[in-house]
DOVO-59466 format. One record per residue (C-alpha): residue number from 1; residue in three letters; x, y, z negated. Coordinates in nm, 2 decimals. Layout:
N
@pos = NUM | code = ALA | xx = X | yy = Y | zz = Z
...
//
This chain:
346
@pos = 1 | code = UNK | xx = 9.12 | yy = 7.76 | zz = -10.25
@pos = 2 | code = UNK | xx = 9.39 | yy = 7.56 | zz = -10.52
@pos = 3 | code = UNK | xx = 9.24 | yy = 7.36 | zz = -10.75
@pos = 4 | code = UNK | xx = 9.41 | yy = 7.35 | zz = -11.11
@pos = 5 | code = UNK | xx = 9.35 | yy = 7.07 | zz = -11.36
@pos = 6 | code = UNK | xx = 9.30 | yy = 7.16 | zz = -11.74
@pos = 7 | code = UNK | xx = 9.20 | yy = 6.95 | zz = -12.02
@pos = 8 | code = UNK | xx = 8.98 | yy = 6.71 | zz = -11.81
@pos = 9 | code = UNK | xx = 8.85 | yy = 6.99 | zz = -11.56
@pos = 10 | code = UNK | xx = 8.95 | yy = 7.14 | zz = -11.22
@pos = 11 | code = UNK | xx = 8.93 | yy = 7.53 | zz = -11.23
@pos = 12 | code = UNK | xx = 8.93 | yy = 7.67 | zz = -10.86
@pos = 13 | code = UNK | xx = 9.20 | yy = 7.95 | zz = -10.83
@pos = 14 | code = UNK | xx = 9.31 | yy = 8.18 | zz = -10.55
@pos = 15 | code = UNK | xx = 9.61 | yy = 8.11 | zz = -10.35
@pos = 16 | code = UNK | xx = 9.87 | yy = 8.41 | zz = -10.44
@pos = 17 | code = UNK | xx = 9.86 | yy = 8.52 | zz = -10.08
@pos = 18 | code = UNK | xx = 9.46 | yy = 8.56 | zz = -10.05
@pos = 19 | code = UNK | xx = 9.51 | yy = 8.79 | zz = -10.38
@pos = 20 | code = UNK | xx = 9.79 | yy = 8.99 | zz = -10.23
@pos = 21 | code = UNK | xx = 9.57 | yy = 9.01 | zz = -9.93
@pos = 22 | code = UNK | xx = 9.24 | yy = 9.10 | zz = -10.12
@pos = 23 | code = UNK | xx = 9.45 | yy = 9.40 | zz = -10.36
@pos = 24 | code = UNK | xx = 9.62 | yy = 9.55 | zz = -9.98
@pos = 25 | code = UNK | xx = 9.32 | yy = 9.56 | zz = -9.87
@pos = 26 | code = UNK | xx = 9.11 | yy = 9.76 | zz = -10.17
@pos = 27 | code = UNK | xx = 9.40 | yy = 9.99 | zz = -10.21
@pos = 28 | code = UNK | xx = 9.37 | yy = 10.05 | zz = -9.81
@pos = 29 | code = UNK | xx = 9.04 | yy = 10.09 | zz = -9.88
@pos = 30 | code = UNK | xx = 9.09 | yy = 10.37 | zz = -10.14
@pos = 31 | code = UNK | xx = 9.39 | yy = 10.57 | zz = -10.00
@pos = 32 | code = UNK | xx = 9.17 | yy = 10.59 | zz = -9.68
@pos = 33 | code = UNK | xx = 8.86 | yy = 10.76 | zz = -9.84
@pos = 34 | code = UNK | xx = 9.06 | yy = 10.96 | zz = -10.09
@pos = 35 | code = UNK | xx = 9.27 | yy = 11.11 | zz = -9.77
@pos = 36 | code = UNK | xx = 8.92 | yy = 11.15 | zz = -9.58
@pos = 37 | code = UNK | xx = 8.78 | yy = 11.34 | zz = -9.86
@pos = 38 | code = UNK | xx = 9.10 | yy = 11.54 | zz = -9.90
@pos = 39 | code = UNK | xx = 9.11 | yy = 11.63 | zz = -9.53
@pos = 40 | code = UNK | xx = 8.73 | yy = 11.73 | zz = -9.47
@pos = 41 | code = UNK | xx = 8.76 | yy = 11.96 | zz = -9.83
@pos = 42 | code = UNK | xx = 8.52 | yy = 11.76 | zz = -9.94
@pos = 43 | code = UNK | xx = 8.80 | yy = 11.77 | zz = -10.22
@pos = 44 | code = UNK | xx = 8.91 | yy = 12.08 | zz = -10.24
@pos = 45 | code = UNK | xx = 9.27 | yy = 12.21 | zz = -10.20
@pos = 46 | code = UNK | xx = 9.35 | yy = 12.24 | zz = -10.60
@pos = 47 | code = UNK | xx = 9.19 | yy = 11.93 | zz = -10.69
@pos = 48 | code = UNK | xx = 9.45 | yy = 11.82 | zz = -10.38
@pos = 49 | code = UNK | xx = 9.72 | yy = 11.93 | zz = -10.60
@pos = 50 | code = UNK | xx = 9.61 | yy = 11.81 | zz = -10.86
@pos = 51 | code = UNK | xx = 9.53 | yy = 11.45 | zz = -10.75
@pos = 52 | code = UNK | xx = 9.91 | yy = 11.48 | zz = -10.60
@pos = 53 | code = UNK | xx = 10.05 | yy = 11.55 | zz = -10.96
@pos = 54 | code = UNK | xx = 9.85 | yy = 11.29 | zz = -11.11
@pos = 55 | code = UNK | xx = 10.02 | yy = 10.99 | zz = -10.85
@pos = 56 | code = UNK | xx = 10.37 | yy = 11.16 | zz = -10.93
@pos = 57 | code = UNK | xx = 10.29 | yy = 11.12 | zz = -11.33
@pos = 58 | code = UNK | xx = 10.18 | yy = 10.74 | zz = -11.27
@pos = 59 | code = UNK | xx = 10.53 | yy = 10.65 | zz = -11.11
@pos = 60 | code = UNK | xx = 10.66 | yy = 10.84 | zz = -11.38
@pos = 61 | code = UNK | xx = 10.47 | yy = 10.69 | zz = -11.65
@pos = 62 | code = UNK | xx = 10.47 | yy = 10.32 | zz = -11.50
@pos = 63 | code = UNK | xx = 10.88 | yy = 10.33 | zz = -11.44
@pos = 64 | code = UNK | xx = 10.92 | yy = 10.50 | zz = -11.82
@pos = 65 | code = UNK | xx = 10.73 | yy = 10.16 | zz = -11.93
@pos = 66 | code = UNK | xx = 11.00 | yy = 9.95 | zz = -11.77
@pos = 67 | code = UNK | xx = 11.26 | yy = 10.07 | zz = -12.03
@pos = 68 | code = UNK | xx = 11.05 | yy = 10.10 | zz = -12.32
@pos = 69 | code = UNK | xx = 10.73 | yy = 9.89 | zz = -12.30
@pos = 70 | code = UNK | xx = 10.88 | yy = 9.59 | zz = -12.12
@pos = 71 | code = UNK | xx = 11.25 | yy = 9.64 | zz = -12.24
@pos = 72 | code = UNK | xx = 11.20 | yy = 9.72 | zz = -12.58
@pos = 73 | code = UNK | xx = 11.43 | yy = 10.05 | zz = -12.56
@pos = 74 | code = UNK | xx = 11.33 | yy = 10.39 | zz = -12.60
@pos = 75 | code = UNK | xx = 11.51 | yy = 10.63 | zz = -12.37
@pos = 76 | code = UNK | xx = 11.41 | yy = 11.00 | zz = -12.40
@pos = 77 | code = UNK | xx = 11.57 | yy = 11.08 | zz = -12.09
@pos = 78 | code = UNK | xx = 11.34 | yy = 10.99 | zz = -11.78
@pos = 79 | code = UNK | xx = 11.32 | yy = 11.37 | zz = -11.69
@pos = 80 | code = UNK | xx = 11.68 | yy = 11.39 | zz = -11.60
@pos = 81 | code = UNK | xx = 11.66 | yy = 11.11 | zz = -11.40
@pos = 82 | code = UNK | xx = 11.37 | yy = 11.25 | zz = -11.25
@pos = 83 | code = UNK | xx = 11.52 | yy = 11.60 | zz = -11.17
@pos = 84 | code = UNK | xx = 11.86 | yy = 11.41 | zz = -11.01
@pos = 85 | code = UNK | xx = 11.60 | yy = 11.23 | zz = -10.76
@pos = 86 | code = UNK | xx = 11.43 | yy = 11.56 | zz = -10.70
@pos = 87 | code = UNK | xx = 11.72 | yy = 11.77 | zz = -10.65
@pos = 88 | code = UNK | xx = 11.85 | yy = 11.52 | zz = -10.44
@pos = 89 | code = UNK | xx = 11.56 | yy = 11.50 | zz = -10.22
@pos = 90 | code = UNK | xx = 11.52 | yy = 11.80 | zz = -10.19
@pos = 91 | code = UNK | xx = 11.86 | yy = 11.90 | zz = -10.07
@pos = 92 | code = UNK | xx = 11.83 | yy = 11.59 | zz = -9.83
@pos = 93 | code = UNK | xx = 11.52 | yy = 11.71 | zz = -9.67
@pos = 94 | code = UNK | xx = 11.61 | yy = 12.10 | zz = -9.67
@pos = 95 | code = UNK | xx = 11.94 | yy = 11.99 | zz = -9.46
@pos = 96 | code = UNK | xx = 11.70 | yy = 11.72 | zz = -9.22
@pos = 97 | code = UNK | xx = 11.44 | yy = 11.97 | zz = -9.20
@pos = 98 | code = UNK | xx = 11.53 | yy = 11.99 | zz = -8.82
@pos = 99 | code = UNK | xx = 11.44 | yy = 11.63 | zz = -8.79
@pos = 100 | code = UNK | xx = 11.14 | yy = 11.41 | zz = -8.80
@pos = 101 | code = UNK | xx = 10.98 | yy = 11.47 | zz = -9.14
@pos = 102 | code = UNK | xx = 10.77 | yy = 11.12 | zz = -9.08
@pos = 103 | code = UNK | xx = 11.12 | yy = 10.96 | zz = -9.13
@pos = 104 | code = UNK | xx = 11.32 | yy = 11.18 | zz = -9.33
@pos = 105 | code = UNK | xx = 11.08 | yy = 11.22 | zz = -9.65
@pos = 106 | code = UNK | xx = 11.07 | yy = 10.80 | zz = -9.72
@pos = 107 | code = UNK | xx = 11.45 | yy = 10.85 | zz = -9.63
@pos = 108 | code = UNK | xx = 11.50 | yy = 11.15 | zz = -9.93
@pos = 109 | code = UNK | xx = 11.28 | yy = 10.94 | zz = -10.16
@pos = 110 | code = UNK | xx = 11.48 | yy = 10.67 | zz = -10.17
@pos = 111 | code = UNK | xx = 11.78 | yy = 10.87 | zz = -10.13
@pos = 112 | code = UNK | xx = 11.67 | yy = 11.08 | zz = -10.48
@pos = 113 | code = UNK | xx = 11.59 | yy = 10.69 | zz = -10.60
@pos = 114 | code = UNK | xx = 11.94 | yy = 10.59 | zz = -10.54
@pos = 115 | code = UNK | xx = 12.13 | yy = 10.87 | zz = -10.67
@pos = 116 | code = UNK | xx = 11.92 | yy = 10.85 | zz = -10.99
@pos = 117 | code = UNK | xx = 11.98 | yy = 10.46 | zz = -11.03
@pos = 118 | code = UNK | xx = 12.32 | yy = 10.54 | zz = -11.03
@pos = 119 | code = UNK | xx = 12.33 | yy = 10.80 | zz = -11.28
@pos = 120 | code = UNK | xx = 12.11 | yy = 10.54 | zz = -11.48
@pos = 121 | code = UNK | xx = 12.39 | yy = 10.28 | zz = -11.46
@pos = 122 | code = UNK | xx = 12.67 | yy = 10.56 | zz = -11.58
@pos = 123 | code = UNK | xx = 12.44 | yy = 10.63 | zz = -11.88
@pos = 124 | code = UNK | xx = 12.34 | yy = 10.35 | zz = -11.93
@pos = 125 | code = UNK | xx = 12.61 | yy = 10.11 | zz = -11.95
@pos = 126 | code = UNK | xx = 12.74 | yy = 10.31 | zz = -12.28
@pos = 127 | code = UNK | xx = 12.39 | yy = 10.41 | zz = -12.40
@pos = 128 | code = UNK | xx = 12.25 | yy = 10.04 | zz = -12.41
@pos = 129 | code = UNK | xx = 12.49 | yy = 9.95 | zz = -12.68
@pos = 130 | code = UNK | xx = 12.25 | yy = 10.15 | zz = -12.90
@pos = 131 | code = UNK | xx = 11.94 | yy = 10.08 | zz = -13.03
@pos = 132 | code = UNK | xx = 11.59 | yy = 10.27 | zz = -13.14
@pos = 133 | code = UNK | xx = 11.68 | yy = 10.62 | zz = -13.27
@pos = 134 | code = UNK | xx = 12.06 | yy = 10.67 | zz = -13.16
@pos = 135 | code = UNK | xx = 11.96 | yy = 10.55 | zz = -12.83
@pos = 136 | code = UNK | xx = 11.70 | yy = 10.77 | zz = -12.82
@pos = 137 | code = UNK | xx = 11.91 | yy = 11.05 | zz = -12.92
@pos = 138 | code = UNK | xx = 12.21 | yy = 11.01 | zz = -12.65
@pos = 139 | code = UNK | xx = 11.98 | yy = 10.96 | zz = -12.37
@pos = 140 | code = UNK | xx = 11.82 | yy = 11.28 | zz = -12.48
@pos = 141 | code = UNK | xx = 12.21 | yy = 11.43 | zz = -12.46
@pos = 142 | code = UNK | xx = 12.27 | yy = 11.31 | zz = -12.14
@pos = 143 | code = UNK | xx = 11.91 | yy = 11.44 | zz = -11.97
@pos = 144 | code = UNK | xx = 12.00 | yy = 11.80 | zz = -12.15
@pos = 145 | code = UNK | xx = 12.37 | yy = 11.75 | zz = -12.00
@pos = 146 | code = UNK | xx = 12.21 | yy = 11.70 | zz = -11.63
@pos = 147 | code = UNK | xx = 11.96 | yy = 12.02 | zz = -11.65
@pos = 148 | code = UNK | xx = 12.26 | yy = 12.22 | zz = -11.77
@pos = 149 | code = UNK | xx = 12.47 | yy = 12.14 | zz = -11.49
@pos = 150 | code = UNK | xx = 12.21 | yy = 12.17 | zz = -11.26
@pos = 151 | code = UNK | xx = 12.19 | yy = 12.48 | zz = -11.38
@pos = 152 | code = UNK | xx = 12.58 | yy = 12.59 | zz = -11.38
@pos = 153 | code = UNK | xx = 12.74 | yy = 12.38 | zz = -11.09
@pos = 154 | code = UNK | xx = 12.72 | yy = 12.68 | zz = -10.84
@pos = 155 | code = UNK | xx = 12.95 | yy = 12.89 | zz = -11.05
@pos = 156 | code = UNK | xx = 13.18 | yy = 12.57 | zz = -11.07
@pos = 157 | code = UNK | xx = 13.19 | yy = 12.52 | zz = -10.71
@pos = 158 | code = UNK | xx = 13.20 | yy = 12.87 | zz = -10.56
@pos = 159 | code = UNK | xx = 12.89 | yy = 12.80 | zz = -10.35
@pos = 160 | code = UNK | xx = 12.52 | yy = 12.79 | zz = -10.37
@pos = 161 | code = UNK | xx = 12.39 | yy = 12.45 | zz = -10.40
@pos = 162 | code = UNK | xx = 12.09 | yy = 12.38 | zz = -10.65
@pos = 163 | code = UNK | xx = 12.08 | yy = 12.80 | zz = -10.70
@pos = 164 | code = UNK | xx = 12.07 | yy = 12.75 | zz = -11.07
@pos = 165 | code = UNK | xx = 11.80 | yy = 12.95 | zz = -11.24
@pos = 166 | code = UNK | xx = 11.71 | yy = 13.14 | zz = -10.92
@pos = 167 | code = UNK | xx = 11.55 | yy = 12.78 | zz = -10.82
@pos = 168 | code = UNK | xx = 11.59 | yy = 12.59 | zz = -10.53
@pos = 169 | code = UNK | xx = 11.34 | yy = 12.73 | zz = -10.24
@pos = 170 | code = UNK | xx = 11.18 | yy = 12.64 | zz = -9.92
@pos = 171 | code = UNK | xx = 11.20 | yy = 12.28 | zz = -9.95
@pos = 172 | code = UNK | xx = 10.94 | yy = 12.12 | zz = -9.70
@pos = 173 | code = UNK | xx = 10.59 | yy = 12.05 | zz = -9.84
@pos = 174 | code = UNK | xx = 10.61 | yy = 11.70 | zz = -9.75
@pos = 175 | code = UNK | xx = 10.42 | yy = 11.54 | zz = -10.05
@pos = 176 | code = UNK | xx = 10.04 | yy = 11.48 | zz = -9.92
@pos = 177 | code = UNK | xx = 9.74 | yy = 11.28 | zz = -10.15
@pos = 178 | code = UNK | xx = 9.82 | yy = 10.98 | zz = -9.88
@pos = 179 | code = UNK | xx = 10.18 | yy = 10.97 | zz = -9.93
@pos = 180 | code = UNK | xx = 10.17 | yy = 11.04 | zz = -10.33
@pos = 181 | code = UNK | xx = 9.95 | yy = 10.74 | zz = -10.38
@pos = 182 | code = UNK | xx = 10.08 | yy = 10.54 | zz = -10.11
@pos = 183 | code = UNK | xx = 10.44 | yy = 10.53 | zz = -10.30
@pos = 184 | code = UNK | xx = 10.28 | yy = 10.52 | zz = -10.63
@pos = 185 | code = UNK | xx = 10.10 | yy = 10.19 | zz = -10.50
@pos = 186 | code = UNK | xx = 10.43 | yy = 10.03 | zz = -10.35
@pos = 187 | code = UNK | xx = 10.64 | yy = 10.14 | zz = -10.73
@pos = 188 | code = UNK | xx = 10.35 | yy = 9.99 | zz = -10.91
@pos = 189 | code = UNK | xx = 10.39 | yy = 9.65 | zz = -10.65
@pos = 190 | code = UNK | xx = 10.73 | yy = 9.64 | zz = -10.70
@pos = 191 | code = UNK | xx = 10.70 | yy = 9.63 | zz = -11.08
@pos = 192 | code = UNK | xx = 10.47 | yy = 9.40 | zz = -11.11
@pos = 193 | code = UNK | xx = 10.65 | yy = 9.15 | zz = -10.88
@pos = 194 | code = UNK | xx = 11.03 | yy = 9.21 | zz = -11.05
@pos = 195 | code = UNK | xx = 10.81 | yy = 9.17 | zz = -11.38
@pos = 196 | code = UNK | xx = 10.61 | yy = 8.83 | zz = -11.27
@pos = 197 | code = UNK | xx = 11.00 | yy = 8.70 | zz = -11.13
@pos = 198 | code = UNK | xx = 11.26 | yy = 8.54 | zz = -11.37
@pos = 199 | code = UNK | xx = 11.45 | yy = 8.81 | zz = -11.38
@pos = 200 | code = UNK | xx = 11.12 | yy = 9.01 | zz = -11.54
@pos = 201 | code = UNK | xx = 11.06 | yy = 8.72 | zz = -11.73
@pos = 202 | code = UNK | xx = 11.46 | yy = 8.80 | zz = -11.90
@pos = 203 | code = UNK | xx = 11.37 | yy = 9.16 | zz = -11.96
@pos = 204 | code = UNK | xx = 11.08 | yy = 9.01 | zz = -12.14
@pos = 205 | code = UNK | xx = 11.29 | yy = 8.77 | zz = -12.37
@pos = 206 | code = UNK | xx = 11.53 | yy = 9.05 | zz = -12.47
@pos = 207 | code = UNK | xx = 11.22 | yy = 9.27 | zz = -12.55
@pos = 208 | code = UNK | xx = 11.12 | yy = 8.99 | zz = -12.76
@pos = 209 | code = UNK | xx = 11.42 | yy = 8.85 | zz = -12.92
@pos = 210 | code = UNK | xx = 11.70 | yy = 8.99 | zz = -12.82
@pos = 211 | code = UNK | xx = 11.97 | yy = 8.73 | zz = -13.02
@pos = 212 | code = UNK | xx = 11.72 | yy = 8.47 | zz = -12.90
@pos = 213 | code = UNK | xx = 11.82 | yy = 8.55 | zz = -12.55
@pos = 214 | code = UNK | xx = 12.14 | yy = 8.57 | zz = -12.56
@pos = 215 | code = UNK | xx = 12.16 | yy = 8.24 | zz = -12.77
@pos = 216 | code = UNK | xx = 11.97 | yy = 8.10 | zz = -12.44
@pos = 217 | code = UNK | xx = 12.21 | yy = 8.21 | zz = -12.19
@pos = 218 | code = UNK | xx = 12.07 | yy = 8.52 | zz = -12.10
@pos = 219 | code = UNK | xx = 12.30 | yy = 8.85 | zz = -11.99
@pos = 220 | code = UNK | xx = 12.12 | yy = 9.09 | zz = -12.20
@pos = 221 | code = UNK | xx = 12.41 | yy = 9.37 | zz = -12.12
@pos = 222 | code = UNK | xx = 12.28 | yy = 9.28 | zz = -11.74
@pos = 223 | code = UNK | xx = 11.88 | yy = 9.27 | zz = -11.75
@pos = 224 | code = UNK | xx = 11.92 | yy = 9.59 | zz = -12.00
@pos = 225 | code = UNK | xx = 12.16 | yy = 9.78 | zz = -11.79
@pos = 226 | code = UNK | xx = 11.91 | yy = 9.63 | zz = -11.50
@pos = 227 | code = UNK | xx = 11.53 | yy = 9.76 | zz = -11.65
@pos = 228 | code = UNK | xx = 11.71 | yy = 10.12 | zz = -11.75
@pos = 229 | code = UNK | xx = 11.91 | yy = 10.16 | zz = -11.34
@pos = 230 | code = UNK | xx = 11.49 | yy = 10.03 | zz = -11.21
@pos = 231 | code = UNK | xx = 11.32 | yy = 10.27 | zz = -11.46
@pos = 232 | code = UNK | xx = 11.58 | yy = 10.55 | zz = -11.36
@pos = 233 | code = UNK | xx = 11.53 | yy = 10.48 | zz = -11.01
@pos = 234 | code = UNK | xx = 11.16 | yy = 10.47 | zz = -10.96
@pos = 235 | code = UNK | xx = 11.18 | yy = 10.79 | zz = -11.18
@pos = 236 | code = UNK | xx = 11.38 | yy = 10.92 | zz = -10.89
@pos = 237 | code = UNK | xx = 11.17 | yy = 10.87 | zz = -10.68
@pos = 238 | code = UNK | xx = 10.87 | yy = 11.02 | zz = -10.84
@pos = 239 | code = UNK | xx = 11.12 | yy = 11.35 | zz = -10.88
@pos = 240 | code = UNK | xx = 11.14 | yy = 11.32 | zz = -10.53
@pos = 241 | code = UNK | xx = 10.77 | yy = 11.35 | zz = -10.44
@pos = 242 | code = UNK | xx = 10.76 | yy = 11.60 | zz = -10.71
@pos = 243 | code = UNK | xx = 11.02 | yy = 11.85 | zz = -10.51
@pos = 244 | code = UNK | xx = 10.80 | yy = 11.76 | zz = -10.17
@pos = 245 | code = UNK | xx = 10.48 | yy = 11.86 | zz = -10.39
@pos = 246 | code = UNK | xx = 10.56 | yy = 12.20 | zz = -10.53
@pos = 247 | code = UNK | xx = 10.82 | yy = 12.34 | zz = -10.26
@pos = 248 | code = UNK | xx = 11.02 | yy = 12.51 | zz = -10.54
@pos = 249 | code = UNK | xx = 11.29 | yy = 12.36 | zz = -10.79
@pos = 250 | code = UNK | xx = 11.38 | yy = 12.51 | zz = -11.11
@pos = 251 | code = UNK | xx = 11.56 | yy = 12.31 | zz = -11.41
@pos = 252 | code = UNK | xx = 11.31 | yy = 12.44 | zz = -11.65
@pos = 253 | code = UNK | xx = 11.10 | yy = 12.25 | zz = -11.53
@pos = 254 | code = UNK | xx = 11.30 | yy = 11.91 | zz = -11.64
@pos = 255 | code = UNK | xx = 11.37 | yy = 11.99 | zz = -11.99
@pos = 256 | code = UNK | xx = 11.32 | yy = 11.78 | zz = -12.33
@pos = 257 | code = UNK | xx = 10.94 | yy = 11.84 | zz = -12.29
@pos = 258 | code = UNK | xx = 10.93 | yy = 11.67 | zz = -11.99
@pos = 259 | code = UNK | xx = 11.07 | yy = 11.38 | zz = -12.14
@pos = 260 | code = UNK | xx = 10.83 | yy = 11.35 | zz = -12.41
@pos = 261 | code = UNK | xx = 10.57 | yy = 11.41 | zz = -12.21
@pos = 262 | code = UNK | xx = 10.60 | yy = 11.10 | zz = -11.98
@pos = 263 | code = UNK | xx = 10.67 | yy = 10.89 | zz = -12.32
@pos = 264 | code = UNK | xx = 10.28 | yy = 11.02 | zz = -12.46
@pos = 265 | code = UNK | xx = 10.19 | yy = 10.88 | zz = -12.14
@pos = 266 | code = UNK | xx = 10.33 | yy = 10.56 | zz = -12.17
@pos = 267 | code = UNK | xx = 10.26 | yy = 10.51 | zz = -12.56
@pos = 268 | code = UNK | xx = 9.89 | yy = 10.68 | zz = -12.55
@pos = 269 | code = UNK | xx = 9.87 | yy = 10.39 | zz = -12.21
@pos = 270 | code = UNK | xx = 10.01 | yy = 10.09 | zz = -12.43
@pos = 271 | code = UNK | xx = 10.37 | yy = 10.00 | zz = -12.48
@pos = 272 | code = UNK | xx = 10.38 | yy = 9.73 | zz = -12.19
@pos = 273 | code = UNK | xx = 10.10 | yy = 9.78 | zz = -12.07
@pos = 274 | code = UNK | xx = 10.10 | yy = 9.91 | zz = -11.67
@pos = 275 | code = UNK | xx = 9.72 | yy = 9.93 | zz = -11.63
@pos = 276 | code = UNK | xx = 9.70 | yy = 10.14 | zz = -12.01
@pos = 277 | code = UNK | xx = 10.02 | yy = 10.34 | zz = -11.83
@pos = 278 | code = UNK | xx = 9.80 | yy = 10.41 | zz = -11.52
@pos = 279 | code = UNK | xx = 9.51 | yy = 10.53 | zz = -11.70
@pos = 280 | code = UNK | xx = 9.70 | yy = 10.74 | zz = -11.95
@pos = 281 | code = UNK | xx = 9.85 | yy = 10.98 | zz = -11.65
@pos = 282 | code = UNK | xx = 9.55 | yy = 11.03 | zz = -11.49
@pos = 283 | code = UNK | xx = 9.41 | yy = 11.14 | zz = -11.79
@pos = 284 | code = UNK | xx = 9.71 | yy = 11.37 | zz = -11.95
@pos = 285 | code = UNK | xx = 9.72 | yy = 11.50 | zz = -11.63
@pos = 286 | code = UNK | xx = 9.33 | yy = 11.57 | zz = -11.56
@pos = 287 | code = UNK | xx = 9.23 | yy = 11.65 | zz = -11.89
@pos = 288 | code = UNK | xx = 9.46 | yy = 12.03 | zz = -11.92
@pos = 289 | code = UNK | xx = 9.31 | yy = 12.15 | zz = -11.55
@pos = 290 | code = UNK | xx = 8.90 | yy = 12.00 | zz = -11.70
@pos = 291 | code = UNK | xx = 8.99 | yy = 12.25 | zz = -12.00
@pos = 292 | code = UNK | xx = 9.14 | yy = 12.50 | zz = -11.80
@pos = 293 | code = UNK | xx = 8.82 | yy = 12.75 | zz = -11.85
@pos = 294 | code = UNK | xx = 8.81 | yy = 12.69 | zz = -12.17
@pos = 295 | code = UNK | xx = 9.21 | yy = 12.83 | zz = -12.17
@pos = 296 | code = UNK | xx = 9.19 | yy = 12.97 | zz = -12.55
@pos = 297 | code = UNK | xx = 9.10 | yy = 12.57 | zz = -12.67
@pos = 298 | code = UNK | xx = 9.23 | yy = 12.35 | zz = -12.43
@pos = 299 | code = UNK | xx = 9.55 | yy = 12.29 | zz = -12.58
@pos = 300 | code = UNK | xx = 9.36 | yy = 12.27 | zz = -12.89
@pos = 301 | code = UNK | xx = 9.11 | yy = 11.99 | zz = -12.75
@pos = 302 | code = UNK | xx = 9.42 | yy = 11.88 | zz = -12.58
@pos = 303 | code = UNK | xx = 9.60 | yy = 11.75 | zz = -12.93
@pos = 304 | code = UNK | xx = 9.34 | yy = 11.65 | zz = -13.13
@pos = 305 | code = UNK | xx = 9.24 | yy = 11.41 | zz = -12.79
@pos = 306 | code = UNK | xx = 9.63 | yy = 11.29 | zz = -12.87
@pos = 307 | code = UNK | xx = 9.59 | yy = 11.28 | zz = -13.27
@pos = 308 | code = UNK | xx = 9.28 | yy = 11.04 | zz = -13.24
@pos = 309 | code = UNK | xx = 9.40 | yy = 10.84 | zz = -13.05
@pos = 310 | code = UNK | xx = 9.71 | yy = 10.79 | zz = -13.26
@pos = 311 | code = UNK | xx = 9.52 | yy = 10.74 | zz = -13.59
@pos = 312 | code = UNK | xx = 9.19 | yy = 10.51 | zz = -13.42
@pos = 313 | code = UNK | xx = 9.42 | yy = 10.35 | zz = -13.13
@pos = 314 | code = UNK | xx = 9.77 | yy = 10.32 | zz = -13.25
@pos = 315 | code = UNK | xx = 9.88 | yy = 10.05 | zz = -12.98
@pos = 316 | code = UNK | xx = 9.75 | yy = 10.27 | zz = -12.71
@pos = 317 | code = UNK | xx = 9.42 | yy = 10.22 | zz = -12.48
@pos = 318 | code = UNK | xx = 9.51 | yy = 9.93 | zz = -12.33
@pos = 319 | code = UNK | xx = 9.73 | yy = 9.77 | zz = -12.63
@pos = 320 | code = UNK | xx = 9.96 | yy = 9.52 | zz = -12.39
@pos = 321 | code = UNK | xx = 9.70 | yy = 9.42 | zz = -12.16
@pos = 322 | code = UNK | xx = 9.73 | yy = 9.44 | zz = -11.79
@pos = 323 | code = UNK | xx = 9.44 | yy = 9.39 | zz = -11.56
@pos = 324 | code = UNK | xx = 9.47 | yy = 9.15 | zz = -11.28
@pos = 325 | code = UNK | xx = 9.18 | yy = 9.16 | zz = -11.02
@pos = 326 | code = UNK | xx = 9.27 | yy = 8.81 | zz = -10.92
@pos = 327 | code = UNK | xx = 9.18 | yy = 8.67 | zz = -11.26
@pos = 328 | code = UNK | xx = 8.87 | yy = 8.82 | zz = -11.26
@pos = 329 | code = UNK | xx = 8.76 | yy = 8.67 | zz = -10.96
@pos = 330 | code = UNK | xx = 8.84 | yy = 8.38 | zz = -11.06
@pos = 331 | code = UNK | xx = 8.67 | yy = 8.36 | zz = -11.37
@pos = 332 | code = UNK | xx = 8.34 | yy = 8.48 | zz = -11.15
@pos = 333 | code = UNK | xx = 8.35 | yy = 8.25 | zz = -10.93
@pos = 334 | code = UNK | xx = 8.44 | yy = 7.96 | zz = -11.21
@pos = 335 | code = UNK | xx = 8.15 | yy = 8.11 | zz = -11.35
@pos = 336 | code = UNK | xx = 7.93 | yy = 8.09 | zz = -11.08
@pos = 337 | code = UNK | xx = 8.03 | yy = 7.75 | zz = -10.90
@pos = 338 | code = UNK | xx = 8.05 | yy = 7.52 | zz = -11.13
@pos = 339 | code = UNK | xx = 8.34 | yy = 7.59 | zz = -11.41
@pos = 340 | code = UNK | xx = 8.41 | yy = 7.27 | zz = -11.51
@pos = 341 | code = UNK | xx = 8.45 | yy = 7.02 | zz = -11.28
@pos = 342 | code = UNK | xx = 8.48 | yy = 6.62 | zz = -11.47
@pos = 343 | code = UNK | xx = 8.83 | yy = 6.47 | zz = -11.29
@pos = 344 | code = UNK | xx = 8.65 | yy = 6.16 | zz = -11.18
@pos = 345 | code = UNK | xx = 8.43 | yy = 6.36 | zz = -10.96
@pos = 346 | code = UNK | xx = 8.68 | yy = 6.55 | zz = -10.79
//
């Protein structure tokens, strides 16, 4: 147990390794529990599909939060990177269906993420010279270009690759509740670790004041491109999971409204709050399904909830707050066992 002196007092602090161990143990317990419930049909098949979609949307919202909440930009092309990752992973899984799926599945996801990151690099270098509405427009344009290329590339190549409007079928349905939430946890951890590093602090400084950060020697072009590519990489992984979830892909699934849907999750949860993005992704994915019995009114209720949220809580559910389990345990520990210990007694 570490002790930190602050203002004439000593506070007990959990070691970083112990924090990660506790978080890993609780996350493993969550995975075991939810997988057991799904396998034993305590959670129905339809509810399991909703849970998989929730995990995919968590990755999409958290990854977009890197570019919007942490980097301070406003891209509207996240669905394009998701489409690139989905089609890349799907084509890889179809061609590698003779090999063990346990090995090919993670390779397909990583490959989809890398190709999406490459597209993010190509798009980001010219696009990130712009700001605000101009950046939103150009990224939206690139996203639509990606969708149209997927839709029409077969006629250019002269052979069937993406199958265009006819949809890419016979994709191995390798996404399960377990691996969907496993990858969601991995992505959240990587983003958390990245933002706690010096690279993450550089990205946050660009959001707060780009001119000041550049005057301090931070390469704003490099870190803006890094944040944009990281966001695209994780969107590609989400796309791979989405392909394994559906088993069929159509370019129409990755249109303008998909990008808006992901952006709404980030804004509703709070710009710069990973916990807020997770909560909003869960709520906005589950709410339409819970209201499916009221099919005539569910989209009206869905819209009213969003409007009420923007009126009464415009900064989002969590604002810029991020929950820390280690911090909560430290506060409880110091509260229950002598929160203040004088220096001459330690």
